[in-house]
MILO-60540 format. One record per residue (C-alpha): x, y, z; residue in one letter. Coordinates in nm, 2 decimals. Each point is the difference from the previous one (the first is absolute). Layout:
BEGIN
[pt [X,Y,Z],'a']
...
% end
This chain:
BEGIN
[pt [12.17,10.33,12.10],'m']
[pt [-0.36,-0.01,-0.10],'a']
[pt [-0.13,0.17,-0.31],'t']
[pt [-0.15,0.35,0.01],'k']
[pt [-0.36,-0.11,0.00],'m']
[pt [0.03,-0.31,0.21],'y']
[pt [-0.32,-0.07,0.20],'r']
[pt [0.00,-0.27,0.26],'k']
[pt [-0.23,-0.29,-0.10],'d']
[pt [-0.08,0.16,-0.33],'y']
[pt [-0.07,-0.31,-0.21],'p']
[pt [0.15,0.11,-0.33],'r']
[pt [0.32,0.20,0.08],'p']
[pt [0.11,0.01,-0.37],'q']
[pt [-0.31,0.21,-0.10],'f']
[pt [-0.11,0.23,0.28],'v']
[pt [-0.29,0.24,0.03],'r']
[pt [-0.03,0.20,0.32],'e']
[pt [-0.37,-0.07,0.07],'t']
[pt [-0.11,-0.36,0.06],'w']
[pt [-0.22,-0.21,0.23],'i']
[pt [0.14,-0.32,0.15],'g']
[pt [-0.26,-0.28,0.03],'l']
[pt [0.20,-0.25,0.19],'n']
[pt [-0.15,-0.11,0.34],'g']
[pt [-0.32,-0.17,0.11],'e']
[pt [-0.25,-0.12,-0.26],'w']
[pt [-0.30,-0.22,0.02],'d']
[pt [0.07,-0.35,-0.12],'f']
[pt [-0.18,-0.32,-0.09],'r']
[pt [0.09,-0.34,-0.15],'f']
[pt [-0.21,-0.12,-0.29],'d']
[pt [0.08,-0.37,-0.05],'d']
[pt [-0.33,-0.06,-0.18],'a']
[pt [0.06,0.29,-0.24],'n']
[pt [-0.34,0.14,0.08],'a']
[pt [0.09,0.36,0.05],'g']
[pt [-0.05,0.13,-0.35],'e']
[pt [-0.33,-0.18,-0.06],'s']
[pt [-0.12,0.12,0.34],'e']
[pt [0.12,0.36,-0.08],'r']
[pt [0.22,0.04,0.30],'w']
[pt [0.15,0.30,-0.17],'y']
[pt [-0.32,0.20,0.06],'e']
[pt [-0.02,-0.03,0.38],'t']
[pt [0.30,-0.19,0.11],'f']
[pt [-0.01,-0.16,0.34],'e']
[pt [0.33,-0.14,0.11],'g']
[pt [0.02,-0.25,0.29],'d']
[pt [0.34,0.10,0.11],'r']
[pt [0.27,0.27,-0.03],'k']
[pt [0.33,-0.01,-0.18],'i']
[pt [0.30,0.23,0.01],'v']
[pt [0.10,0.09,-0.35],'v']
[pt [0.24,-0.06,-0.17],'p']
[pt [0.07,-0.32,0.19],'f']
[pt [-0.17,-0.31,-0.14],'t']
[pt [-0.23,-0.21,0.21],'y']
[pt [0.26,-0.28,0.02],'e']
[pt [0.23,0.22,0.21],'t']
[pt [-0.01,0.09,0.37],'k']
[pt [0.05,0.37,-0.09],'a']
[pt [-0.34,0.00,-0.17],'s']
[pt [-0.18,-0.08,0.33],'g']
[pt [-0.13,-0.33,-0.14],'i']
[pt [0.29,-0.24,-0.05],'g']
[pt [-0.18,-0.29,-0.17],'e']
[pt [0.23,-0.19,-0.24],'e']
[pt [-0.27,-0.21,-0.17],'a']
[pt [-0.06,0.08,-0.37],'f']
[pt [-0.31,0.21,-0.08],'h']
[pt [-0.06,0.07,-0.37],'p']
[pt [-0.22,0.31,0.04],'n']
[pt [0.03,0.28,0.25],'v']
[pt [-0.17,0.33,0.03],'w']
[pt [0.11,0.34,0.14],'y']
[pt [-0.20,0.31,0.07],'s']
[pt [0.05,0.35,0.16],'r']
[pt [-0.14,0.34,-0.03],'t']
[pt [0.21,0.30,-0.11],'v']
[pt [-0.08,0.36,0.04],'a']
[pt [0.08,0.18,-0.32],'i']
[pt [0.04,0.38,0.02],'p']
[pt [-0.25,0.22,-0.18],'a']
[pt [0.27,0.20,-0.17],'h']
[pt [0.32,-0.22,-0.03],'p']
[pt [0.32,0.12,-0.16],'s']
[pt [-0.11,-0.16,-0.33],'g']
[pt [-0.33,-0.09,-0.14],'n']
[pt [0.07,-0.36,-0.07],'r']
[pt [0.04,-0.27,0.28],'a']
[pt [0.25,-0.27,-0.06],'i']
[pt [0.00,-0.31,0.22],'l']
[pt [0.33,-0.19,0.01],'h']
[pt [0.08,-0.36,0.10],'f']
[pt [0.37,-0.08,0.03],'q']
[pt [-0.08,-0.37,-0.02],'a']
[pt [-0.30,-0.24,0.04],'v']
[pt [0.03,-0.37,-0.05],'d']
[pt [-0.14,-0.11,-0.24],'y']
[pt [-0.31,0.14,-0.17],'t']
[pt [-0.15,0.32,0.14],'a']
[pt [-0.35,0.12,-0.07],'k']
[pt [-0.10,0.35,0.12],'l']
[pt [-0.34,0.16,0.08],'w']
[pt [-0.05,0.36,0.12],'v']
[pt [-0.33,0.09,0.15],'n']
[pt [-0.15,-0.32,-0.13],'g']
[pt [0.11,0.05,-0.36],'r']
[pt [0.25,-0.22,-0.18],'f']
[pt [0.32,0.19,-0.09],'v']
[pt [0.22,-0.27,-0.15],'g']
[pt [0.24,-0.28,0.06],'q']
[pt [0.37,-0.08,-0.01],'h']
[pt [0.18,-0.33,-0.02],'q']
[pt [0.35,-0.06,0.13],'g']
[pt [0.13,-0.04,0.35],'g']
[pt [0.32,0.21,-0.01],'y']
[pt [-0.04,0.31,-0.23],'a']
[pt [-0.15,0.32,0.13],'a']
[pt [-0.32,0.13,-0.16],'f']
[pt [-0.24,0.29,0.02],'s']
[pt [-0.37,0.09,-0.07],'f']
[pt [-0.14,0.34,-0.09],'d']
[pt [-0.30,-0.01,0.23],'i']
[pt [-0.12,0.35,-0.07],'t']
[pt [-0.34,-0.10,-0.17],'p']
[pt [-0.09,-0.21,0.30],'y']
[pt [0.08,0.23,0.30],'v']
[pt [-0.20,0.26,0.19],'r']
[pt [0.23,0.29,0.07],'f']
[pt [-0.05,0.15,0.35],'g']
[pt [-0.15,-0.32,0.13],'e']
[pt [0.09,-0.34,0.14],'e']
[pt [0.06,-0.26,-0.28],'n']
[pt [-0.02,-0.38,0.03],'a']
[pt [0.30,-0.19,-0.16],'i']
[pt [-0.05,-0.37,-0.04],'v']
[pt [0.27,-0.24,-0.14],'l']
[pt [-0.03,-0.37,-0.07],'k']
[pt [0.33,-0.19,-0.04],'a']
[pt [-0.01,-0.33,-0.18],'e']
[pt [0.29,-0.24,0.04],'d']
[pt [0.07,-0.36,-0.10],'s']
[pt [0.24,-0.28,0.05],'q']
[pt [0.06,-0.01,-0.38],'s']
[pt [0.36,-0.03,-0.12],'c']
[pt [-0.08,0.20,-0.31],'t']
[pt [0.00,0.33,0.19],'q']
[pt [0.33,0.16,0.12],'p']
[pt [0.03,-0.11,0.36],'r']
[pt [0.37,-0.02,0.08],'g']
[pt [0.05,-0.16,0.34],'k']
[pt [-0.37,-0.03,0.08],'q']
[pt [-0.11,-0.35,0.06],'r']
[pt [-0.27,-0.16,-0.23],'w']
[pt [-0.09,-0.27,0.25],'t']
[pt [-0.17,0.02,0.33],'n']
[pt [0.33,-0.05,0.18],'d']
[pt [0.34,0.16,-0.03],'s']
[pt [0.28,-0.22,-0.15],'f']
[pt [0.37,0.02,-0.10],'e']
[pt [0.06,0.37,-0.07],'c']
[pt [-0.36,0.10,-0.06],'f']
[pt [-0.19,0.19,0.27],'y']
[pt [-0.34,0.12,0.12],'v']
[pt [-0.19,0.17,-0.29],'q']
[pt [-0.07,0.37,-0.02],'t']
[pt [-0.36,0.09,-0.07],'t']
[pt [-0.15,0.34,-0.06],'g']
[pt [0.14,0.35,0.07],'i']
[pt [0.36,-0.03,0.11],'w']
[pt [0.15,0.34,-0.08],'q']
[pt [-0.13,0.36,0.06],'s']
[pt [-0.33,0.14,-0.11],'v']
[pt [-0.02,0.37,-0.05],'w']
[pt [-0.17,0.28,-0.19],'m']
[pt [0.10,0.33,-0.17],'e']
[pt [-0.18,0.27,-0.20],'f']
[pt [0.11,0.13,-0.33],'v']
[pt [-0.12,0.23,-0.28],'s']
[pt [-0.17,-0.11,-0.31],'d']
[pt [0.33,0.01,-0.18],'v']
[pt [0.30,-0.12,0.21],'h']
[pt [0.33,-0.18,-0.02],'l']
[pt [-0.06,-0.38,-0.01],'q']
[pt [0.36,-0.10,0.01],'s']
[pt [0.36,0.11,-0.07],'v']
[pt [0.26,-0.25,-0.12],'k']
[pt [0.35,0.12,0.09],'i']
[pt [0.31,-0.14,-0.18],'t']
[pt [0.35,0.12,0.10],'p']
[pt [0.27,0.02,-0.26],'d']
[pt [0.32,0.02,0.21],'l']
[pt [0.24,-0.01,-0.29],'d']
[pt [-0.15,0.31,-0.15],'n']
[pt [-0.08,0.18,0.33],'y']
[pt [-0.37,0.00,-0.10],'a']
[pt [-0.34,-0.13,0.10],'v']
[pt [-0.31,-0.08,-0.19],'r']
[pt [-0.35,0.07,0.12],'f']
[pt [-0.30,-0.17,-0.16],'e']
[pt [-0.33,0.15,0.11],'f']
[pt [-0.34,-0.15,-0.03],'r']
[pt [-0.31,0.21,0.08],'t']
[pt [-0.35,-0.11,0.08],'e']
[pt [-0.32,0.17,-0.11],'g']
[pt [-0.11,0.19,-0.31],'e']
[pt [0.26,0.25,-0.11],'l']
[pt [-0.10,0.36,-0.08],'p']
[pt [0.08,0.12,-0.35],'s']
[pt [0.26,0.24,0.14],'s']
[pt [0.13,0.17,0.32],'g']
[pt [0.13,-0.32,0.17],'l']
[pt [0.35,0.03,0.13],'e']
[pt [0.23,-0.22,0.21],'l']
[pt [0.28,0.13,0.21],'e']
[pt [0.27,-0.21,0.15],'a']
[pt [0.26,0.10,0.26],'r']
[pt [0.30,-0.23,0.08],'v']
[pt [0.19,0.07,0.32],'s']
[pt [0.28,-0.15,0.20],'f']
[pt [0.00,0.05,0.38],'q']
[pt [-0.22,0.31,-0.04],'g']
[pt [0.20,0.16,-0.29],'r']
[pt [-0.17,0.03,-0.33],'t']
[pt [0.19,-0.18,-0.28],'v']
[pt [-0.24,0.02,-0.29],'k']
[pt [-0.34,0.15,-0.07],'q']
[pt [-0.20,-0.02,-0.32],'f']
[pt [-0.35,0.04,-0.14],'r']
[pt [-0.17,-0.18,-0.29],'v']
[pt [-0.33,0.04,-0.17],'n']
[pt [-0.23,-0.31,0.05],'v']
[pt [-0.19,-0.08,-0.32],'d']
[pt [-0.03,-0.38,0.03],'r']
[pt [-0.04,-0.26,0.27],'a']
[pt [0.35,-0.13,-0.03],'w']
[pt [0.30,0.24,0.00],'l']
[pt [0.38,-0.06,0.01],'r']
[pt [0.26,0.25,0.11],'f']
[pt [0.38,-0.04,0.03],'d']
[pt [0.22,0.24,0.20],'t']
[pt [0.36,0.01,0.11],'d']
[pt [0.09,0.04,0.37],'l']
[pt [0.34,0.17,-0.03],'l']
[pt [0.00,0.27,0.26],'h']
[pt [0.24,0.16,0.24],'e']
[pt [-0.24,-0.10,0.29],'a']
[pt [0.11,-0.36,-0.06],'n']
[pt [0.36,0.07,0.10],'g']
[pt [0.32,-0.06,-0.20],'p']
[pt [-0.13,-0.31,-0.16],'w']
[pt [-0.30,0.19,-0.15],'k']
[pt [-0.24,-0.28,0.08],'v']
[pt [-0.07,-0.20,0.32],'k']
[pt [0.00,-0.37,-0.07],'a']
[pt [-0.20,-0.25,0.21],'w']
[pt [0.18,-0.30,0.15],'s']
[pt [-0.02,-0.21,0.32],'p']
[pt [0.28,0.21,0.15],'r']
[pt [-0.15,0.33,-0.11],'h']
[pt [-0.37,-0.04,-0.06],'p']
[pt [-0.05,0.35,-0.14],'n']
[pt [-0.36,0.08,-0.10],'l']
[pt [-0.13,0.29,-0.20],'y']
[pt [-0.34,0.15,0.09],'d']
[pt [-0.23,0.09,-0.28],'v']
[pt [-0.33,0.19,0.02],'e']
[pt [-0.25,0.00,-0.28],'f']
[pt [-0.27,0.27,-0.03],'v']
[pt [-0.28,-0.02,-0.26],'l']
[pt [-0.17,0.33,-0.09],'r']
[pt [-0.30,0.09,-0.21],'r']
[pt [-0.01,0.36,-0.12],'d']
[pt [0.26,0.09,0.27],'g']
[pt [-0.20,-0.16,0.28],'q']
[pt [0.15,-0.30,0.19],'e']
[pt [-0.22,-0.31,-0.03],'i']
[pt [0.25,-0.27,0.11],'d']
[pt [0.32,-0.02,0.20],'r']
[pt [0.20,-0.32,0.04],'v']
[pt [0.33,-0.06,0.18],'f']
[pt [0.25,-0.28,-0.09],'s']
[pt [0.37,-0.08,0.00],'y']
[pt [0.25,-0.20,-0.20],'f']
[pt [0.36,-0.13,0.02],'g']
[pt [0.26,0.05,-0.27],'m']
[pt [0.14,-0.35,-0.04],'r']
[pt [0.08,-0.25,-0.27],'k']
[pt [-0.01,-0.38,0.01],'i']
[pt [0.18,-0.17,-0.29],'s']
[pt [0.18,-0.32,-0.09],'i']
[pt [0.34,-0.02,-0.16],'e']
[pt [0.26,-0.28,-0.03],'n']
[pt [-0.18,-0.23,0.24],'g']
[pt [-0.04,0.26,0.27],'q']
[pt [-0.30,0.20,0.13],'v']
[pt [0.09,0.36,0.01],'l']
[pt [-0.15,0.28,0.21],'l']
[pt [0.08,0.34,-0.13],'n']
[pt [0.26,-0.16,-0.24],'n']
[pt [0.19,-0.17,0.29],'a']
[pt [-0.01,-0.37,0.09],'p']
[pt [-0.26,-0.08,0.27],'l']
[pt [0.04,-0.30,0.22],'y']
[pt [-0.34,-0.08,0.13],'q']
[pt [-0.02,-0.12,0.36],'r']
[pt [-0.37,-0.08,0.03],'f']
[pt [-0.22,-0.17,0.24],'i']
[pt [-0.33,-0.18,-0.08],'l']
[pt [-0.29,0.19,0.15],'d']
[pt [-0.35,-0.15,-0.02],'q']
[pt [-0.16,0.30,0.19],'g']
[pt [-0.20,-0.19,0.26],'y']
[pt [-0.07,0.11,0.35],'w']
[pt [-0.11,-0.22,0.30],'l']
[pt [-0.34,0.16,0.07],'d']
[pt [-0.07,0.16,-0.34],'s']
[pt [0.14,-0.24,-0.26],'h']
[pt [0.05,0.18,-0.34],'l']
[pt [-0.11,0.34,0.14],'t']
[pt [0.26,0.21,0.17],'p']
[pt [-0.12,0.08,0.35],'p']
[pt [0.12,0.36,-0.03],'s']
[pt [0.23,0.23,-0.19],'e']
[pt [0.24,-0.02,0.29],'e']
[pt [0.01,-0.38,-0.04],'a']
[pt [0.10,0.04,-0.37],'m']
[pt [0.28,0.24,0.10],'l']
[pt [0.12,-0.24,0.27],'k']
[pt [0.03,-0.28,-0.26],'d']
[pt [0.20,0.22,-0.23],'i']
[pt [0.24,0.11,0.28],'d']
[pt [0.05,-0.36,0.11],'l']
[pt [0.09,-0.10,-0.35],'v']
[pt [0.25,0.29,-0.03],'l']
[pt [0.14,-0.08,0.35],'d']
[pt [0.08,-0.36,-0.12],'m']
[pt [0.21,0.13,-0.28],'g']
[pt [-0.24,-0.07,-0.29],'y']
[pt [-0.05,0.25,-0.27],'n']
[pt [-0.33,-0.13,-0.14],'g']
[pt [-0.30,-0.22,0.04],'v']
[pt [-0.17,-0.24,-0.23],'r']
[pt [-0.37,0.05,0.07],'k']
[pt [-0.10,-0.36,-0.04],'h']
[pt [-0.35,-0.08,-0.14],'m']
[pt [-0.15,0.33,0.11],'k']
[pt [-0.07,0.34,-0.13],'i']
[pt [0.10,0.22,0.29],'e']
[pt [-0.17,0.30,0.15],'d']
[pt [0.10,0.32,-0.18],'a']
[pt [0.11,0.15,0.33],'r']
[pt [0.26,-0.27,0.03],'f']
[pt [0.14,0.08,-0.34],'l']
[pt [0.00,0.37,0.09],'y']
[pt [0.22,-0.06,0.30],'w']
[pt [0.23,-0.23,-0.21],'c']
[pt [0.03,0.30,-0.24],'d']
[pt [0.08,0.23,0.29],'v']
[pt [0.24,-0.23,0.18],'k']
[pt [0.17,-0.15,-0.30],'g']
[pt [-0.11,-0.36,0.03],'l']
[pt [0.00,-0.18,-0.34],'l']
[pt [-0.31,-0.21,-0.09],'v']
[pt [-0.08,-0.28,-0.24],'w']
[pt [-0.38,0.02,-0.06],'s']
[pt [-0.15,-0.35,-0.06],'e']
[pt [-0.34,-0.10,-0.12],'m']
[pt [-0.21,-0.25,0.21],'p']
[pt [-0.02,-0.33,-0.20],'a']
[pt [-0.29,-0.19,-0.14],'v']
[pt [0.02,-0.38,0.04],'f']
[pt [-0.18,-0.12,-0.31],'e']
[pt [0.07,0.07,-0.36],'f']
[pt [-0.30,0.06,-0.22],'n']
[pt [-0.16,0.29,-0.19],'d']
[pt [-0.17,0.14,0.31],'d']
[pt [0.32,0.01,0.20],'s']
[pt [0.20,0.16,-0.28],'v']
[pt [-0.26,0.27,-0.04],'e']
[pt [-0.03,0.07,0.38],'a']
[pt [0.38,0.00,0.05],'f']
[pt [0.07,0.23,-0.30],'s']
[pt [-0.26,0.26,0.08],'r']
[pt [0.10,0.04,0.36],'e']
[pt [0.38,-0.02,-0.06],'w']
[pt [-0.01,0.29,-0.25],'l']
[pt [-0.21,0.20,0.24],'a']
[pt [0.26,-0.06,0.27],'v']
[pt [0.29,0.11,-0.22],'v']
[pt [-0.17,0.32,-0.08],'r']
[pt [-0.10,0.06,0.36],'q']
[pt [0.36,-0.05,0.13],'q']
[pt [0.19,0.15,-0.29],'y']
[pt [0.11,0.32,0.16],'n']
[pt [0.18,-0.15,0.30],'h']
[pt [0.38,0.03,-0.04],'p']
[pt [0.05,-0.27,0.26],'s']
[pt [-0.14,-0.27,-0.23],'i']
[pt [0.29,-0.13,-0.21],'v']
[pt [-0.15,-0.32,-0.15],'a']
[pt [-0.34,-0.15,-0.09],'w']
[pt [-0.06,-0.36,0.08],'v']
[pt [-0.32,-0.13,-0.17],'p']
[pt [0.07,-0.37,0.05],'f']
[pt [0.16,-0.22,0.27],'n']
[pt [0.11,-0.36,0.00],'e']
[pt [-0.24,-0.11,-0.28],'s']
[pt [-0.30,0.06,0.23],'w']
[pt [-0.30,-0.02,-0.23],'g']
[pt [0.25,-0.11,-0.28],'l']
[pt [0.09,-0.35,0.12],'m']
[pt [0.10,-0.12,-0.35],'h']
[pt [0.19,0.31,-0.11],'i']
[pt [0.31,-0.19,-0.06],'r']
[pt [-0.15,-0.17,-0.31],'t']
[pt [-0.35,0.15,-0.06],'n']
[pt [0.02,0.25,-0.28],'r']
[pt [-0.34,0.16,0.09],'r']
[pt [0.12,0.08,0.36],'q']
[pt [0.33,0.13,-0.13],'q']
[pt [-0.18,0.23,-0.24],'q']
[pt [-0.21,0.13,0.28],'f']
[pt [0.31,0.10,0.20],'t']
[pt [0.14,0.16,-0.32],'e']
[pt [-0.31,0.21,-0.05],'s']
[pt [0.00,0.12,0.36],'i']
[pt [0.37,0.08,-0.03],'y']
[pt [-0.06,0.21,-0.31],'h']
[pt [-0.31,0.17,0.13],'l']
[pt [0.19,0.10,0.32],'t']
[pt [0.29,0.14,-0.21],'k']
[pt [-0.25,0.19,-0.21],'t']
[pt [-0.13,0.19,0.30],'i']
[pt [0.34,0.01,0.17],'d']
[pt [0.31,-0.05,-0.22],'p']
[pt [0.23,0.13,0.27],'n']
[pt [-0.02,-0.27,0.27],'r']
[pt [0.12,-0.37,-0.02],'p']
[pt [-0.28,-0.26,-0.02],'v']
[pt [0.07,-0.33,0.16],'i']
[pt [-0.20,-0.29,-0.16],'v']
[pt [-0.06,-0.31,0.21],'n']
[pt [0.22,0.10,0.29],'d']
[pt [0.22,-0.28,0.13],'g']
[pt [-0.08,-0.28,-0.25],'w']
[pt [-0.02,-0.06,-0.37],'e']
[pt [0.03,0.34,-0.17],'h']
[pt [-0.13,0.11,-0.34],'t']
[pt [0.06,0.36,-0.09],'v']
[pt [0.14,0.15,0.32],'s']
[pt [0.22,0.30,0.05],'d']
[pt [0.17,-0.16,0.30],'i']
[pt [0.07,-0.37,0.06],'l']
[pt [-0.12,-0.08,0.35],'t']
[pt [0.06,-0.32,0.19],'l']
[pt [-0.17,-0.14,0.31],'h']
[pt [0.22,-0.24,0.20],'d']
[pt [-0.06,-0.11,0.36],'y']
[pt [0.33,-0.20,0.04],'e']
[pt [0.09,0.02,0.37],'e']
[pt [0.37,-0.08,-0.04],'d']
[pt [0.21,0.30,-0.10],'g']
[pt [0.28,-0.21,-0.15],'a']
[pt [-0.24,-0.20,-0.21],'a']
[pt [-0.16,0.33,-0.12],'l']
[pt [0.34,0.14,-0.09],'l']
[pt [0.09,-0.31,-0.19],'e']
[pt [-0.33,-0.02,-0.19],'r']
[pt [0.04,0.35,-0.14],'y']
[pt [0.37,-0.03,-0.08],'a']
[pt [-0.07,-0.06,-0.37],'d']
[pt [-0.22,0.28,-0.13],'e']
[pt [-0.05,-0.16,-0.34],'q']
[pt [-0.13,-0.33,0.15],'a']
[pt [-0.28,0.20,0.17],'i']
[pt [-0.09,0.22,-0.30],'t']
[pt [0.02,-0.29,-0.25],'d']
[pt [-0.24,-0.22,0.21],'n']
[pt [0.27,-0.25,0.07],'k']
[pt [-0.05,0.02,0.38],'i']
[pt [-0.33,0.00,0.17],'a']
[pt [-0.07,0.18,0.33],'f']
[pt [-0.29,0.04,0.24],'n']
[pt [-0.18,-0.34,-0.04],'r']
[pt [0.12,-0.07,-0.35],'a']
[pt [-0.09,0.33,-0.15],'k']
[pt [0.20,0.15,-0.28],'f']
[pt [0.08,0.36,-0.09],'a']
[pt [-0.15,0.02,-0.35],'m']
[pt [-0.32,-0.14,-0.16],'a']
[pt [0.04,-0.21,-0.31],'q']
[pt [0.04,0.21,-0.31],'g']
[pt [0.16,0.29,0.19],'y']
[pt [0.37,0.07,0.04],'a']
[pt [0.19,0.21,0.25],'y']
[pt [0.09,0.34,-0.15],'r']
[pt [0.25,0.13,0.25],'g']
[pt [-0.25,0.14,0.25],'q']
[pt [0.10,0.09,0.35],'p']
[pt [-0.03,-0.30,0.24],'i']
[pt [-0.16,0.04,0.34],'i']
[pt [-0.08,-0.26,0.27],'v']
[pt [-0.34,0.14,0.08],'s']
[pt [-0.10,-0.26,0.27],'e']
[pt [0.22,-0.19,0.24],'f']
[pt [0.04,-0.06,0.37],'g']
[pt [-0.34,-0.04,0.18],'g']
[pt [0.17,-0.12,0.32],'i']
[pt [-0.22,-0.09,0.29],'a']
[pt [0.07,-0.07,0.36],'f']
[pt [-0.11,-0.33,0.14],'q']
[pt [-0.37,0.03,0.07],'t']
[pt [-0.32,-0.19,-0.02],'e']
[pt [-0.20,0.30,-0.11],'l']
[pt [0.09,0.01,-0.37],'g']
[pt [0.26,-0.06,-0.26],'w']
[pt [0.30,0.14,-0.18],'g']
[pt [0.24,-0.12,-0.27],'y']
[pt [0.25,-0.27,0.07],'g']
[pt [0.08,-0.13,0.35],'k']
[pt [-0.11,0.22,0.28],'q']
[pt [0.28,0.15,0.22],'v']
[pt [0.04,-0.04,0.37],'a']
[pt [0.12,0.35,0.10],'g']
[pt [0.12,0.34,-0.09],'e']
[pt [0.36,-0.10,-0.08],'e']
[pt [-0.11,-0.28,-0.22],'a']
[pt [-0.23,0.24,-0.18],'f']
[pt [0.27,0.26,-0.05],'i']
[pt [0.25,-0.26,-0.12],'e']
[pt [-0.24,-0.13,-0.27],'r']
[pt [-0.12,0.34,-0.10],'f']
[pt [0.36,0.13,-0.04],'d']
[pt [0.12,-0.30,-0.20],'r']
[pt [-0.29,0.00,-0.26],'i']
[pt [0.01,0.38,-0.03],'t']
[pt [0.38,0.01,-0.05],'q']
[pt [-0.03,-0.28,-0.26],'a']
[pt [-0.22,0.22,-0.21],'i']
[pt [0.22,0.31,0.06],'k']
[pt [0.31,-0.19,-0.10],'r']
[pt [-0.14,-0.11,-0.33],'t']
[pt [0.12,0.28,-0.23],'p']
[pt [-0.27,-0.02,-0.27],'y']
[pt [-0.29,0.02,0.25],'i']
[pt [-0.09,0.37,0.04],'c']
[pt [-0.25,-0.02,0.28],'g']
[pt [-0.22,-0.21,0.23],'y']
[pt [-0.32,-0.01,0.19],'c']
[pt [-0.02,-0.18,0.33],'y']
[pt [-0.32,-0.18,0.12],'t']
[pt [-0.14,0.18,0.20],'q']
[pt [-0.05,0.30,0.22],'i']
[pt [-0.27,-0.14,0.24],'t']
[pt [-0.18,-0.32,0.09],'d']
[pt [-0.34,-0.02,-0.18],'v']
[pt [-0.27,-0.22,0.16],'q']
[pt [0.13,-0.36,-0.03],'q']
[pt [0.32,0.10,-0.17],'e']
[pt [0.25,0.06,0.27],'m']
[pt [0.32,0.09,-0.19],'n']
[pt [0.02,0.38,0.06],'g']
[pt [0.29,0.20,0.14],'l']
[pt [-0.28,0.16,0.21],'l']
[pt [-0.30,-0.16,0.16],'t']
[pt [-0.34,0.09,-0.14],'a']
[pt [-0.03,0.28,0.25],'d']
[pt [0.34,0.14,-0.10],'r']
[pt [0.22,-0.12,0.28],'v']
[pt [0.35,-0.08,-0.12],'p']
[pt [0.10,-0.36,0.05],'k']
[pt [0.37,0.09,-0.01],'i']
[pt [0.18,0.33,0.04],'p']
[pt [-0.06,0.21,-0.31],'l']
[pt [0.36,0.13,0.00],'e']
[pt [0.13,-0.35,-0.06],'r']
[pt [-0.22,-0.03,-0.31],'i']
[pt [0.12,0.34,-0.11],'r']
[pt [0.37,-0.09,0.04],'e']
[pt [-0.04,-0.31,-0.22],'i']
[pt [-0.20,0.20,-0.27],'n']
[pt [0.25,0.29,-0.01],'l']
[pt [0.32,-0.19,0.08],'g']
% end
């Protein structure tokens, strides 16, 4: 059941204002391989030589261009009619994601720039716009093949290889605009406290606060029934307020918890008033749920949670990293649930906020994972840290996210097993993440040599179920680094010891049918029954190992040259979904 203020295609469903202007669609476009655009002042009178459909990148068919060669500089332009008297007197231009460096001009004047290909960002363009007229928006996106920028699965060579795919350049998520007052809500951080039936709101306002007369009202409701309502005076830019949710409207349990079986969501409405007059209204939602770790188990709402996850790289055939539509995201979630999985590991991608919204609504668990860098130096440390912290803050309120995964398989940290500097970097990111969010597990170096990780995760593409069961028969041999797995990798980095963390096999499987079009893990299988037999045996081997408390199968769909999905790249099941479901739930 959608939240009260759900708006189809609204780019930021966790923080909704009623009035907004969507800027997706056709823009003027131009390559700039010589990097001449700025010196030639293209931003003053931009002349594109082709059209592009935003938010799809030029590498995709959905963009209308479909050229996969790398171009380091690309330009976009379009005109926007801005109302003479909008709902607020400040115009905010939002970009959900632009890869990698974005530079913005409005009406020929430079506004600012942002670096980072995955985090959302905004510009206050009020000083540059002409209200009641057409306004020219020009964006230059600069990308590179550098391995010091977070790039995840994007290739850094001219050709795709192994599990690295066509790059993503420029605007690849929604562009939109909204109007706000001089003083308005900038963000609200929402933290549930299930054990105490309470919730914490941390408000941040933007703009110069008046000396008095500023008041914030919040109304929490569940399925249309008011649960709590409070007002606070706003006398500083940052404000915290705790409230309990005990109310008869919640039924006999007094509070409605969120879980995959019962994804209950509370609606919350924030109204900012100055001298009694409304100046801002924002709608949001939250789920009352708790993720914790105790005695080697991950707990959801204080009960053991067995995580049946599937690896999801979030690629589409004709639009690559950009979802083709909201309906396509919903279809993916439904397919995952139909196969008996209760979660996805979003691999090397920061997903569209609408996808996370529907995971919240439908009860699909998510591990949120940062796209990797592939070199280790001062520049990569700075770029990674800045963007990761922005992502954690951006996604914090989603109840479906139950773990943060900043690092995977020593990517960008190839000497982490022995290199103290690389180990210290992972420790710093772990503690920074826990500072912002102490309530979710943080998985450090998913799959390989762990340092300070809340969960011990293992990647193992053994194709023989009996061999897999035998390998994990001795838990201590794994945790004490006596047994190697997955190409001679060990569980712990040198200098670190296993501390009783939950153990999850977070990559396995990767089965592919016999084909000349791509690759999978292990020997390719000849037909449906051979696929099912191998899938069943390796899955049961993990499920029959008592100390393992979850798994993540590789993967939901084929991705370009990687042909090991349970579905094809265009979401056609390779085998009946009910057979996968029976094995997962049996």
